[in-house]
N, C-alpha and C positions, 0 to 999 in steps of 0.2 A: 403567402401569409402562413400556412403551416409551418413552413421552415423557420420563420421569424418567431413564431410562438414556440417552437421546440427550442430554439436558441435561447428566448428570453427565459424560459422556464429553467433550462440549463444554468443560466447567469444566476437566478435567483436560488435555485436549490443548491447550487455551489457556495453561494454567498453565505447561506443559512448554515449549510454543512461546516465551512471553514470557521464561522464565529462560534458555533457549538463545539466543535472540537478544540478550538483554542480554549474556550471557558472549562471545558472538561479535563483537559490535559494539563493547563494551568493550574487548576483547583488540585489535581491528582499529585503533579509534581511538588506543590506547596505541602501538601498534608504528609508527604513521604520526608520532605524535609524537616517538617515539624515533628514527625514522629522519631526520625532518626536523631534530631539534635536535643531531645528531651535530657534534663539532668534530674536526678534525685531530689526532691524537694528538701529545702533547708531549714524552713520554719516547721516548728513543731506542731502550730496549728494546721498546717497543710497535712502532715504526716498524720494527725489525729483524723483528719477527713477522708483519709485513705487516697490521697493524691499520689500518683504512680510516678509522674514525671512534670516538670515544668521548664518553661523557655521564656528567658526576658528577651524582647526585641524592641529595636526601634526603627520606624518608618513612618514617612508621611507627617513628620513634624511632632510626633508622640511616641508614646511608650506602650508595649503590649506585653502581658503577663498571661501566658498561655499555660493550662493545667491540663493534666491528662488523667482520668480515672479509668479504670479496667472495667469492673463489673460491680464495683460497690459506691458510686455517688450517694451522698445523703438524701438528695433530691434531683428532680428533673424538672426544668421549666417547660412551660407549654408550647414555647415558641422554639423549640429544639430545632437547630438547623440539620437538613437532610440533604444530601448529595447524590441525587439520580437523574432528574431531568434533563441536565446536561448530557449525560451519557446517552439517554433514550433518544434525544433530539439528534445527536450525532450520527448514531445508527440509523434512524428512521430517514433523515434527510439523506444520509449516504445512499441507502439502498433505493430510495426515490430517484435518486440521481443515476445509480446503475441501471434501474429500470428503464430510464428515459433515453439513455445513451447506448446502452447495450443490448437490453431485452427487447427494446422495440424494433431492432434492426440485428438480431441475432446472425442472420445469414452472412451478415458484413463482419461482424465483430466478434462472434463466438465461435463460428465454424472454421476449424483449421483444415483446409483443403492439402496443407502440406505435412499433416501428421503421419509419423510413421506407422501408426495403427490405421489400418484400413477403416475400420467400423467408425474411428472418431473423424476421419476425413470425409466419410460419407453421410455424417449426420445431418438431419435436416436443422433449420433454425429452431423450432419448437424443442426438437432433441436437446440441442445444446444448450437452450435456456433452461429447460428442467434440470439437466446436468449441472449448470452452474450452481442454481439455486441448491440443489441436494448438496454440493459441496459445502455450502455454508451450514446446512442443518445436520448433515452426518458428520462433517469435521466438528461442530462444537460437540454433538452427543459423544464423540470417540474421545475427545479431549476430557470432558467432565467425567467421563466413565473412568478415564486413566487415573483422574484426580482421586476418584473414590475408592478405586481399587488399589492402587500403590500407595498412597499415603492417606488414608481414611481419618487417623488420628493427627495428621500434620507432623509426624514423627521421622517420615522418609522423602521430605519435599527434595531432598538432594537428588535422589533417585527419580523423583517425579520430574525434576528439572531435565534431566538427562533425555527422559522418555518423550517430554514435550519437544524437545529439540530435535530428536529424531524424528518424530512425527511431522514437524515442519519441513524438514529435509525430503521426506517422502511427499509431503504434498507440494513441495516447490516442483520436484521432479514431475510427479503426475500432471499437474496445471499445464507445464510447458510441453508436455506430450500430447495433451489432448485438446488445449484451446491455443488461439494465436497469442503470441508473445505478450502483447500489451494486456490483453484479458488475462492471461495466466497471472500476471504480476497483480493484477488488480484484485482478481478472485482470492489469491494467498493473502492479500491483505485485508480485504473484506472478512476472510474467515478468522483472522486474527482478531479484527474489530468486533466481529459477531462473539467471540469468545469474551472479549473484554465486556461488552454490553450485558450478554447474559449472565456473565460473572456478578455484574451489579443486580440485575433483575431477578435471578433465580438463588442466589447465595448471599450476597452481602447486605442488600436490603432487607430480605425476609428475616435472616438471622439477627439483624439489628432491631427489626420490629419485634422479635420475640424477646430478646433482651430488655427492651424498653417496657414492654408489657408485663414482664415478670418484675422488675423493679418497682413498676407503679403499683402492682399487686402485693408487694410486700416480700417476694419470693427471690430465691437466689437464681439469677440466670444460668443457662448452661453454658459452662466455658467454651465448649466445643463451637458454638455459634460464632464467638468472637474469633477463635482459632481459625475457623473455614474463612470468616471474612477476610482476615489477615492473610491468608495463603493465597485466595483469588485476587486480592489487592496487589500482593507482590507481583504475582503472574502478569497483572495488568501494566503494572510499572515497567516489566522488562519488554512487554510487547509493544509500548507506545512509540520508541524511535524507529523501530523496524515498519510498523505500520504508517507512520508518516513518511517514510522513504517511499514504500510501496504505492502509497496514493499520489506521490510526486513522480515515480519512474515514468508515467506516460509522457513526459516530455522529454525523455531522453531515450531516443530509439536503440541507442548503442547497447543499452543494458538487456532489453527484452528481444531484440533480433539476433542476438548473439548466439552461435552454436552452443556456447556454454552458459546459456541464459539462467537454467536451473541452479548452477554452482554459484553463478553471479549473484542470484536472489538469494540463496543460503548464507552466503559471505555477509551480505548485507543486513540480514536478519540477525547473523551473531555478532557482528560489528557493532550494530545499534544497542545490542544488549550488553556487551562488553563495556561499551561507552558509558551507557546507564549506570552499570554497576559502579564505575568510577566515581560517579557523582553521589550515588547513594552512600559509598563508603566515605567520600569526603564529609558527609553529613555528621558522621559519628567520629570524626577526627583521623581518619585514616587516609593517608595519601599513597594509595596505590597505584602507581606509574603503569605497573605492568598492563593493567586492563586497557586503558587507551592506548598503548603500545600494541596489544593484541589486535585493537580494533584498526589502528592504523596500519598494520601489517596486512589485515584482510582487505583493506581499501586498496592498498598497493596491488594486491594479487587481483584484485577486480578490474585495476586499470590495465595491468598486464593482460588479461583474459580479453578485455574489451576492445583493447588497441587495435586498430583497423590494419589489416595486412597489405604489404606493398602491391600498388595496381599491376595486374598483369599486362605484359606486352601486348598490344591490340595485333590480331592477325588479319582484321580486316577492317574496312571503313564503309559506314552506311553513307548513301548519298539519296537525298530525296529525287524520287523519280518522276518525271512529268506523266500526269495522266493517271497516277496511282491514287488510292484512296488514301484517307488519314492514316497513318500508322503502318503504311508499307514501305518498304524500302529495297532499293538496288543495291548491289554490293559491288564495291571497288576492290582491288587486289589487296591494297596496303595503304597505311599512313595513319596519323594521329587521328583519335576521335577529337572533334571540335565540340565547341558549345552549341553550334548551329545545328548540329546532328543531333545531339542530346537533347536540345529543346524540342525538337522535332517530336521526338518520342515522346517527350513530358507532354506537349501539346495534344498528342493523340491519346495519351494513355491516362493522364494524371489531372489535367485541368477540368475535368468533368466536375471534380470537388474541390481541388486547390487552385480557385480562381476568385477573383475580385467579385464575381458573379456566377456562382455555382450553377450548373445546370442539372445536377443530381438532385432528385427529389428528396426533400426534407433536410437539406442545407441552405440555410439562409447565408451563410458566410463560410470562408474556407477552414475547414478543420484545424484546430491549433493554431490558427491565424497564418496557415503557411499558404501563400500565393504564389504559383510558378506561371504567371502570364507573360512574362518577359524573360530574355536572357540574363538581365541583372539578378532577377529574383530567383532564378534556378542557381546561378552562381552562389547566392548568398546561402543557398541550403544543399550545397553539393555533397558535404559529407555525410549528412544525414539522408539524403536522397541514394547514394551509393549503398549505404547500410541496408536499408529498408528495401531496396529493389533487389540486392544481392540476396537477402535472406527470404524473399519472396513474400515478405509480409505487406507489401503494398505492390500492386493496388489492392486493398481489401477483397477478400474472395475472388481475386484477379477478374473483377467484374468487366474491366475494360479489355481483358484478352492479351496482356503484354504477352509477347513471346520471348522464348529462351534467349533467341538472336539479339533481341531488344535489350535483354537484362544484360547479356554479354557486352554490348556496346557501353552500357552505362558503367558496368564493373571496369572496363578497360579506360574509360575517361580519366583523366588527370585531375579534374576537378577546376580546370582553369579554361 
């Protein structure tokens, strides 16, 4: 029952998280489109009222006339629309999901026993959990401090963008050295998402509230509030596509188990930003094809880095020995590795979790829906099995004690 409740909680939180994220990202993309598509007002009355820009649009069987004021509207209605609950709900549900899936079992999901750094490989589960949360807090604090120091008046945002890009490369490298691959990708994405939500909470909404209060009091709003809000909104725009990828990456083990995983992660971040830039410029009437071209080149490089190496020629063949315990094998001199030999290892080392009826405490169903009870199911996931076993990502924390010899057998298997 405990495993079922965890799985059901996972389902509900993931559903809420995806719904909130779609609503937040959709609204953000819409407002970026609107902001970039504005034209100077044509009517004299609009100009007199201080309209900065306007857009006519047709949708849903009707016509819309959007107008934007900067800081000088003649009046503000009491039912002014605010955009923030979607951002907060996305982050809160995402962190709850992270806590349910990773922080509850840090020894499995956050401790990287294969880390090149001894202190990271030897961390306890609690230490790994604290460090993962610290990445989010310290990472946002560093990002925000960079914004304030490098471009306090929003006049050096280009230099700030370069600095933020360098910061994300460093974060990608650090997380992949400290945490297991899947957790590293997720923590990096969570850091970017934390920056996005914190931008809304600490900068965009407070600045907008000060502007609204000043206008209602008949005072001139501080223009820096608008500029700061715009700066952080722009950052959120370019974080969006990379964060979406990083949150989906746990389904694609060839990204996070690769020896070049930090490079792959960095390239995905910049590819997403480049592709987003293309659409932003399209809204202002500029068809800059070099940006999607840059993104595509990065994706091609990722494919080249992530492509599996040819399987090595097997030097030996495992044969199940009569009277041995599960997972122990006698060795023959030569021969091709067969699915029966591989599945014997899988049964001994993997089906505790990856089974229609997992025996590992806390699992009501197979993680990611991958079941390996039969030869056919093992063949279905052959490439993924070879990738995660060779990288030592699986079994998690090597809790079933898979040996190097068994890993070598799976590595030499043709997948047939």
